KENU-684935 format. One record per residue: x negated, y, z negated of N, C-alpha, C in turn; residue in one letter; residue number from 1. Coordinates in steps of 0.05 Angstrom, whole numbers. Atoms other than C-alpha are relative to their C-alpha. Example, Ala and Ser with C-alpha at 12.3 -4.5 7.8 and 13.67 -1.06 7.14 Angstrom:
2
KOLTOR	n_east	n_north	n_up	ca_east	ca_north	ca_up	c_east	c_north	c_up	residuo	num
KOLTOR	-18	-24	0	-246	-90	-156	-18	24	0	A	1
KOLTOR	16	-24	1	-273	-21	-143	15	22	-14	S	2
% end
This chain:
220
KOLTOR	n_east	n_north	n_up	ca_east	ca_north	ca_up	c_east	c_north	c_up	residuo	num
KOLTOR	17	22	11	-1332	90	678	-19	12	-21	M	1
KOLTOR	18	-9	21	-1371	98	613	-29	-3	9	D	2
KOLTOR	28	1	-7	-1444	114	622	-14	-22	-17	E	3
KOLTOR	14	22	14	-1489	55	604	-21	12	-18	I	4
KOLTOR	20	-9	19	-1530	67	542	-27	-14	7	K	5
KOLTOR	26	13	-8	-1603	55	563	-13	-13	-24	P	6
KOLTOR	17	12	21	-1649	10	524	-25	16	-2	F	7
KOLTOR	24	-16	4	-1703	53	494	-21	-17	-14	E	8
KOLTOR	22	16	11	-1768	16	481	-15	16	-21	F	9
KOLTOR	14	-12	22	-1799	32	414	-26	-17	-5	M	10
KOLTOR	25	15	7	-1868	12	387	-6	6	-29	E	11
KOLTOR	9	-5	27	-1897	5	318	-30	-3	-2	C	12
KOLTOR	29	0	6	-1967	20	294	-3	-3	-30	V	13
KOLTOR	4	4	29	-1992	-5	227	-27	11	-9	T	14
KOLTOR	24	-10	12	-2043	29	183	-6	-17	-24	I	15
KOLTOR	7	20	21	-2078	-22	139	-12	14	-24	L	16
KOLTOR	11	-10	25	-2092	-7	66	-6	-24	-18	K	17
KOLTOR	7	21	19	-2128	-51	16	14	5	-27	S	18
KOLTOR	-12	-2	27	-2093	-66	-50	-21	-3	-22	T	19
KOLTOR	20	5	20	-2158	-84	-84	3	-26	-14	G	20
KOLTOR	-6	25	13	-2129	-151	-104	-10	-23	18	K	21
KOLTOR	10	23	-15	-2161	-218	-83	8	-26	-14	T	22
KOLTOR	-4	26	12	-2152	-292	-95	-22	-19	9	A	23
KOLTOR	21	19	-7	-2204	-347	-97	11	-28	1	R	24
KOLTOR	-11	27	1	-2159	-407	-109	31	2	-1	N	25
KOLTOR	-30	1	-1	-2086	-429	-111	12	15	-23	I	26
KOLTOR	-12	-14	23	-2073	-404	-181	-3	30	2	R	27
KOLTOR	3	-29	-5	-2101	-336	-164	21	10	20	D	28
KOLTOR	-19	-8	-20	-2058	-334	-102	28	2	-11	L	29
KOLTOR	-27	0	12	-1996	-351	-141	4	24	-18	R	30
KOLTOR	-1	-22	19	-2011	-299	-194	4	27	14	A	31
KOLTOR	-1	-25	-14	-2021	-243	-144	26	3	16	V	32
KOLTOR	-26	-1	-15	-1961	-261	-100	23	8	-18	I	33
KOLTOR	-21	-6	19	-1918	-256	-162	3	30	-6	A	34
KOLTOR	-1	-28	8	-1936	-183	-172	-8	21	21	R	35
KOLTOR	7	-19	-21	-1958	-152	-106	25	15	9	I	36
KOLTOR	-22	-17	-10	-1916	-97	-75	15	-14	23	S	37
KOLTOR	-15	10	-23	-1862	-113	-25	-13	7	26	E	38
KOLTOR	14	-7	-25	-1903	-76	27	-22	-20	6	E	39
KOLTOR	21	20	-4	-1960	-125	17	12	-27	8	S	40
KOLTOR	-13	25	-6	-1914	-185	18	10	1	29	L	41
KOLTOR	-10	-3	-27	-1882	-159	82	-23	-2	20	F	42
KOLTOR	23	0	-18	-1950	-149	115	-10	-29	4	H	43
KOLTOR	12	27	-2	-1974	-220	100	20	-21	10	H	44
KOLTOR	-20	20	-10	-1909	-254	123	11	10	27	T	45
KOLTOR	-13	-9	-25	-1867	-215	174	-20	11	20	Y	46
KOLTOR	18	-12	-19	-1925	-177	204	-22	-18	9	Q	47
KOLTOR	19	20	-10	-1966	-240	213	4	-4	30	Y	48
KOLTOR	-6	5	-28	-1932	-245	281	-10	23	18	F	49
KOLTOR	11	-22	-15	-1961	-178	302	-29	-3	5	L	50
KOLTOR	29	2	0	-2032	-203	295	-11	-19	21	K	51
KOLTOR	10	21	-18	-2037	-252	353	-5	-25	-16	G	52
KOLTOR	3	21	20	-2024	-307	303	-7	-27	11	H	53
KOLTOR	5	28	-7	-2048	-378	304	26	-15	-3	V	54
KOLTOR	-27	11	0	-1986	-418	322	4	-22	-21	L	55
KOLTOR	-3	22	20	-2001	-473	271	11	11	-26	E	56
KOLTOR	-8	-12	25	-1985	-424	215	20	22	5	Y	57
KOLTOR	-21	-21	-3	-1929	-373	203	-4	23	-20	T	58
KOLTOR	6	-23	18	-1960	-328	149	-29	-2	-8	N	59
KOLTOR	28	-1	7	-2027	-306	123	-7	-19	-23	D	60
KOLTOR	6	18	23	-2021	-348	60	-5	-29	10	F	61
KOLTOR	3	27	-11	-2012	-413	99	-27	-3	15	A	62
KOLTOR	25	0	-14	-2071	-395	143	-23	-3	-18	Y	63
KOLTOR	22	1	18	-2117	-382	85	-2	-26	-16	W	64
KOLTOR	0	25	15	-2096	-443	46	-11	-23	16	V	65
KOLTOR	10	21	-18	-2111	-487	106	-29	4	7	A	66
KOLTOR	27	-5	-12	-2174	-454	133	-21	5	-21	E	67
KOLTOR	20	-6	20	-2209	-431	69	0	-20	-23	S	68
KOLTOR	-1	20	22	-2184	-481	17	4	-28	10	L	69
KOLTOR	-4	26	-13	-2170	-539	65	21	-17	-14	E	70
KOLTOR	-22	13	13	-2105	-556	30	23	-1	21	I	71
KOLTOR	-19	1	-22	-2064	-579	90	29	-4	-8	R	72
KOLTOR	-28	6	8	-2003	-605	53	14	26	-9	A	73
KOLTOR	-12	-25	9	-1990	-538	19	3	19	23	L	74
KOLTOR	-1	-18	-23	-2006	-500	82	25	-6	18	S	75
KOLTOR	-23	8	-16	-1953	-540	120	26	9	-13	E	76
KOLTOR	-25	-9	14	-1901	-525	67	4	30	2	R	77
KOLTOR	-2	-29	-2	-1917	-451	67	8	8	28	L	78
KOLTOR	-6	-6	-28	-1914	-451	143	29	-6	7	S	79
KOLTOR	-27	7	-6	-1845	-482	141	20	21	-10	S	80
KOLTOR	-18	-20	10	-1817	-421	106	6	21	21	I	81
KOLTOR	-8	-19	-20	-1778	-377	154	7	27	-14	D	82
KOLTOR	-6	-25	14	-1782	-305	128	26	13	8	P	83
KOLTOR	-25	-13	-10	-1723	-284	171	25	-13	-10	F	84
KOLTOR	-23	14	11	-1678	-333	135	8	12	-27	A	85
KOLTOR	-6	-11	26	-1679	-291	71	12	28	2	F	86
KOLTOR	-14	-26	-1	-1635	-232	56	-17	23	-11	V	87
KOLTOR	18	-21	9	-1690	-195	20	-27	-12	-8	D	88
KOLTOR	27	9	6	-1763	-199	1	-2	-14	-27	L	89
KOLTOR	1	13	26	-1749	-220	-71	6	-30	3	S	90
KOLTOR	-6	28	-5	-1719	-286	-46	-23	-14	14	H	91
KOLTOR	23	11	-14	-1777	-297	1	-23	-4	-20	L	92
KOLTOR	21	3	20	-1826	-285	-56	5	-24	-18	R	93
KOLTOR	-7	23	18	-1790	-336	-100	-5	-26	15	Q	94
KOLTOR	4	25	-16	-1793	-388	-44	-30	-6	2	E	95
KOLTOR	29	3	-1	-1868	-377	-36	-11	-10	-27	L	96
KOLTOR	10	7	27	-1880	-382	-111	9	-29	-7	L	97
KOLTOR	-10	27	6	-1837	-445	-116	-16	-21	15	Q	98
KOLTOR	16	19	-16	-1877	-479	-61	-27	-4	-13	S	99
KOLTOR	26	2	13	-1942	-464	-96	2	-14	-27	I	100
KOLTOR	-5	14	26	-1914	-485	-164	3	-30	3	D	101
KOLTOR	-5	29	-5	-1892	-552	-136	-27	-13	6	D	102
KOLTOR	26	12	-7	-1962	-564	-108	-17	-1	-25	Y	103
KOLTOR	16	0	24	-1996	-544	-173	9	-22	-20	I	104
KOLTOR	-11	21	18	-1950	-591	-212	-11	-28	8	A	105
KOLTOR	10	26	-10	-1975	-649	-169	-31	-1	-1	D	106
KOLTOR	29	-1	-2	-2047	-626	-163	-10	24	-16	F	107
KOLTOR	7	-22	17	-2066	-583	-223	-28	11	3	P	108
KOLTOR	28	-9	-4	-2140	-579	-206	-1	16	26	E	109
KOLTOR	1	-17	-24	-2154	-522	-158	-29	6	7	S	110
KOLTOR	27	-6	-9	-2217	-511	-117	-2	29	8	R	111
KOLTOR	4	-27	-8	-2246	-443	-102	-9	2	29	D	112
KOLTOR	10	-6	-27	-2258	-413	-34	-29	8	-3	A	113
KOLTOR	28	-7	2	-2331	-403	-18	-2	31	1	I	114
KOLTOR	4	-29	1	-2360	-333	-27	4	12	28	S	115
KOLTOR	-5	-13	-26	-2336	-287	28	26	-9	13	G	116
KOLTOR	-25	10	-12	-2273	-327	43	24	3	-19	E	117
KOLTOR	-22	-5	18	-2229	-301	-13	23	12	15	E	118
KOLTOR	-24	-12	-13	-2158	-279	4	1	29	-9	F	119
KOLTOR	-1	-28	6	-2155	-203	8	28	10	6	Y	120
KOLTOR	-28	-10	-3	-2086	-173	-4	-1	29	11	F	121
KOLTOR	-3	-26	-12	-2069	-114	40	29	8	2	N	122
KOLTOR	-26	-10	-6	-2009	-72	55	-2	20	23	E	123
KOLTOR	2	-19	-23	-1991	-27	113	21	22	-2	T	124
KOLTOR	-20	-20	-6	-1957	37	130	7	-3	29	V	125
KOLTOR	-8	5	-28	-1916	26	193	13	26	12	T	126
KOLTOR	-10	-24	-14	-1903	83	242	14	-9	25	I	127
KOLTOR	-16	8	-23	-1848	74	294	5	24	18	I	128
KOLTOR	-3	-23	-18	-1843	117	356	9	-11	27	F	129
KOLTOR	-8	8	-27	-1812	115	426	-24	0	19	P	130
KOLTOR	23	2	-18	-1860	94	482	6	15	26	V	131
KOLTOR	-7	-15	-24	-1824	136	535	10	-17	23	G	132
KOLTOR	-11	17	-21	-1793	78	573	28	-7	-7	M	133
KOLTOR	-29	8	3	-1718	67	582	9	-17	23	R	134
KOLTOR	-11	17	-21	-1679	16	620	31	2	0	A	135
KOLTOR	-29	-2	-2	-1608	25	646	12	-25	13	K	136
KOLTOR	-9	24	-12	-1603	-42	681	-22	-22	-2	N	137
KOLTOR	19	22	3	-1638	-110	685	-25	4	16	L	138
KOLTOR	23	-5	-17	-1684	-89	741	-20	18	-14	A	139
KOLTOR	17	-18	15	-1711	-31	700	-11	-13	-25	E	140
KOLTOR	8	14	24	-1713	-74	638	-23	-19	6	F	141
KOLTOR	20	20	-8	-1753	-128	674	-27	13	5	L	142
KOLTOR	25	-14	-6	-1804	-78	698	-13	10	-26	L	143
KOLTOR	11	-11	25	-1812	-47	629	-11	-21	-18	A	144
KOLTOR	8	21	19	-1816	-111	589	-26	-14	8	V	145
KOLTOR	25	12	-10	-1873	-136	633	-24	16	-10	R	146
KOLTOR	24	-17	5	-1918	-77	614	-1	14	-27	Y	147
KOLTOR	2	-13	26	-1899	-51	545	-21	-13	-17	V	148
KOLTOR	20	10	19	-1950	-59	490	12	-24	-16	D	149
KOLTOR	-10	22	17	-1945	-124	450	14	9	-26	P	150
KOLTOR	-13	-10	24	-1927	-82	389	29	8	5	A	151
KOLTOR	-28	-6	-7	-1863	-62	425	16	-26	0	S	152
KOLTOR	-14	26	0	-1844	-135	437	4	-9	-29	I	153
KOLTOR	-3	8	28	-1858	-149	363	22	16	-13	Y	154
KOLTOR	-20	-16	14	-1815	-91	340	28	-8	8	Y	155
KOLTOR	-27	6	-9	-1755	-109	383	8	-29	-3	H	156
KOLTOR	-8	29	2	-1759	-185	378	-3	-11	-28	F	157
KOLTOR	4	11	27	-1787	-199	308	12	19	-21	Y	158
KOLTOR	-8	-18	22	-1776	-138	264	30	7	2	E	159
KOLTOR	-29	-5	-3	-1706	-127	292	16	-20	-16	A	160
KOLTOR	-15	21	14	-1685	-192	259	3	7	-30	R	161
KOLTOR	-2	-10	27	-1698	-159	192	22	21	-2	I	162
KOLTOR	-19	-22	0	-1655	-99	210	29	-10	4	R	163
KOLTOR	-28	8	-4	-1594	-135	237	4	-29	8	H	164
KOLTOR	-4	29	-2	-1606	-210	241	-5	-12	27	G	165
KOLTOR	6	11	-26	-1622	-216	315	-18	20	14	T	166
KOLTOR	18	-18	-14	-1668	-185	367	15	22	14	D	167
KOLTOR	-12	-24	-14	-1655	-117	400	7	-6	29	D	168
KOLTOR	-4	5	-29	-1660	-145	471	27	-14	4	F	169
KOLTOR	-25	14	-4	-1603	-195	465	24	17	-9	S	170
KOLTOR	-21	-17	9	-1561	-145	427	8	20	21	T	171
KOLTOR	-5	-19	-22	-1567	-94	483	13	-13	24	W	172
KOLTOR	-11	14	-23	-1553	-145	537	29	-9	-5	M	173
KOLTOR	-28	8	7	-1490	-169	501	18	24	-3	D	174
KOLTOR	-18	-22	7	-1462	-104	474	2	21	22	D	175
KOLTOR	0	-22	-19	-1481	-56	530	4	-11	29	V	176
KOLTOR	-2	11	-27	-1489	-98	593	23	-21	3	L	177
KOLTOR	-21	20	0	-1436	-149	573	-10	-27	12	G	178
KOLTOR	12	25	-10	-1483	-206	594	-5	-19	-23	N	179
KOLTOR	2	17	24	-1470	-256	539	-18	-24	5	R	180
KOLTOR	17	24	-5	-1504	-315	573	-29	7	-1	E	181
KOLTOR	28	-8	1	-1569	-278	582	-8	7	-29	L	182
KOLTOR	5	-6	28	-1564	-252	511	-5	-25	-16	A	183
KOLTOR	4	25	14	-1557	-323	486	-26	-13	6	K	184
KOLTOR	25	12	-8	-1616	-346	526	-24	13	-14	A	185
KOLTOR	22	-14	13	-1662	-293	497	1	-4	-30	I	186
KOLTOR	-2	5	29	-1635	-301	426	-9	-28	-7	C	187
KOLTOR	8	27	6	-1650	-375	431	-30	-5	1	A	188
KOLTOR	29	3	-1	-1725	-364	442	-10	-2	-29	I	189
KOLTOR	9	6	27	-1759	-393	380	-24	18	-7	D	190
KOLTOR	22	-19	7	-1802	-338	347	-24	-14	-12	P	191
KOLTOR	22	14	12	-1845	-391	313	-16	-18	19	F	192
KOLTOR	13	18	-18	-1863	-431	374	-18	15	20	M	193
KOLTOR	15	-15	-20	-1896	-375	414	-13	25	-13	H	194
KOLTOR	10	-26	8	-1942	-316	404	14	22	15	N	195
KOLTOR	-15	-22	-13	-1921	-247	428	0	-2	30	I	196
KOLTOR	1	2	-29	-1945	-258	499	17	-24	10	E	197
KOLTOR	-17	22	-7	-1908	-324	500	29	8	-1	G	198
KOLTOR	-28	-11	2	-1844	-288	477	5	17	25	I	199
KOLTOR	-4	-17	-23	-1854	-237	532	5	-17	25	R	200
KOLTOR	-3	17	-24	-1862	-292	585	27	-13	1	A	201
KOLTOR	-27	12	1	-1798	-326	562	22	20	6	H	202
KOLTOR	-20	-21	-5	-1759	-261	563	0	6	30	I	203
KOLTOR	2	-6	-29	-1784	-246	634	13	-23	16	V	204
KOLTOR	-11	23	-14	-1766	-316	656	31	-1	-2	E	205
KOLTOR	-29	1	3	-1696	-312	627	14	22	16	A	206
KOLTOR	-12	-22	-16	-1682	-244	660	-2	-6	30	V	207
KOLTOR	3	7	-28	-1710	-267	727	20	-21	9	E	208
KOLTOR	-19	22	-6	-1667	-330	725	28	12	3	N	209
KOLTOR	-26	-11	-1	-1606	-288	711	4	17	25	D	210
KOLTOR	-2	-16	-24	-1620	-238	766	1	-17	25	V	211
KOLTOR	0	18	-23	-1635	-295	815	28	-13	4	R	212
KOLTOR	-26	13	-1	-1569	-328	797	21	19	11	H	213
KOLTOR	-19	-20	-10	-1530	-264	809	-4	5	30	D	214
KOLTOR	6	-4	-28	-1564	-255	877	12	-23	16	M	215
KOLTOR	-10	23	-15	-1544	-326	897	31	1	1	E	216
KOLTOR	-29	-1	1	-1472	-314	875	11	19	21	V	217
KOLTOR	-11	-20	-19	-1463	-252	919	-10	-4	28	I	218
KOLTOR	10	5	-28	-1501	-280	979	23	-9	18	R	219
KOLTOR	-23	7	-18	-1452	-283	1038	-4	-27	12	P	220
% end
């Protein structure tokens, strides 16, 4: 029998750097988004989910537009953009710009954020490292996923979607454990409807339900 490849839990740490660029209104925001680095764009969209995000929004731009400029209609449109639906950052950038352009076409007058509430563009350096926890079966996985740092859940559930289109957990369960039903259950967890702790809770629930079902099947 082939040895089971263990799931190795990884974690990511981000080091924040200021770009020195700011925006006071929608036109400023549009101008800077058009030219900021991909690292900055990545930070304000994909890594929004690493920050204990407010569920009403899905990126930093939508949050700022709603909370500092009080433009709810544009914020809702920006929040409807799924960054994981794009093959690269250039397409995501164009979608953000198009959303802002459409709003400006309808409402050309733009208000400024009050002093101190400008949008500050940042970027990050991301460091990825193993946390020293491996799982060879569902029991070990369940124990580990309960206690790993939230940054590990983010890396394997959110950032993995950029690497290969789905999360690492369901990939391991399908490809290594051969548990396609559990893999489908975890893959179906909506990343936009929950914060990281909510994602963790749903993963734990899915694994517990699967283990409980297997115990009931083998019960004499």
